[in-house]
C-alpha positions as CSV (number, residue, x, y, z in Angstrom):
1,M,-85.1,-52.7,-2.5
2,A,-87.9,-50.6,-4.0
3,A,-86.7,-47.6,-1.9
4,E,-83.2,-48.0,-3.5
5,E,-84.7,-48.0,-6.9
6,K,-86.7,-44.8,-6.2
7,K,-83.5,-43.2,-4.9
8,C,-81.7,-44.2,-8.1
9,C,-84.4,-42.8,-10.3
10,S,-84.6,-39.5,-8.4
11,S,-80.8,-39.1,-8.6
12,E,-80.9,-39.7,-12.4
13,K,-83.3,-36.7,-12.8
14,K,-80.8,-34.5,-10.9
15,C,-78.0,-35.8,-13.0
16,C,-79.5,-34.2,-16.1
17,D,-79.5,-30.7,-14.6
18,P,-78.2,-28.4,-17.4
19,K,-76.5,-26.1,-14.9
20,K,-74.5,-28.9,-13.4
21,T,-73.7,-30.3,-16.8
22,L,-72.4,-26.9,-18.0
23,A,-70.4,-26.4,-14.8
24,T,-68.8,-29.9,-15.2
25,L,-68.0,-29.3,-18.8
26,L,-66.4,-25.9,-18.0
27,K,-64.3,-27.6,-15.3
28,V,-63.1,-30.3,-17.7
29,I,-62.2,-27.7,-20.3
30,L,-60.4,-25.6,-17.8
31,G,-58.5,-28.7,-16.5
32,L,-57.4,-29.7,-20.0
33,A,-56.3,-26.1,-20.7
34,F,-54.1,-26.1,-17.5
35,L,-52.6,-29.5,-18.5
36,V,-51.7,-28.2,-21.9
37,L,-50.2,-25.0,-20.5
38,G,-48.2,-26.9,-17.9
39,G,-46.9,-29.3,-20.6
40,L,-45.8,-26.4,-22.8
41,A,-44.1,-24.7,-19.8
42,I,-42.1,-27.9,-19.1
43,I,-41.1,-28.2,-22.7
44,N,-40.1,-24.6,-23.1
45,W,-38.2,-24.3,-19.9
46,W,-36.8,-27.8,-19.6
47,D,-33.2,-26.6,-19.0
48,K,-34.2,-24.3,-16.2
49,L,-36.3,-27.0,-14.6
50,V,-33.4,-29.4,-14.6
51,M,-31.2,-26.7,-13.0
52,I,-33.8,-26.2,-10.2
53,V,-34.0,-30.0,-9.6
54,K,-30.2,-30.2,-9.4
55,G,-30.1,-27.3,-7.1
56,C,-32.7,-28.7,-4.8
57,S,-31.2,-32.2,-4.6
58,G,-28.8,-31.2,-1.8
59,L,-31.5,-29.6,0.3
60,F,-33.7,-32.7,-0.3
61,L,-30.9,-35.0,0.9
62,I,-30.3,-32.9,4.0
63,L,-34.1,-33.0,4.8
64,A,-34.2,-36.7,4.3
65,G,-31.2,-37.1,6.7
66,I,-32.9,-35.0,9.3
67,I,-36.1,-37.0,9.0
68,T,-34.2,-40.3,9.2
69,L,-32.4,-39.2,12.3
70,A,-35.7,-38.1,13.9
71,I,-37.3,-41.4,13.2
72,A,-34.2,-43.3,14.5
73,K,-34.2,-41.3,17.7
74,E,-37.7,-42.6,18.6
């Protein structure tokens, strides 16, 4: 039990490393920026996105049929 406590304390010291904290903060900011840009892209090109989804629905159904037949064959 004492060994577990020592491991916990040593890991807490590593947790406060400024380089890791800065890297994590940068990753969070970059992730949020990508989320915002993705949301804006969906809003701005909604009609084109709907057209792509409608166009791909037939191909999706064909693929689902092929997979179903392959599973049924086994």
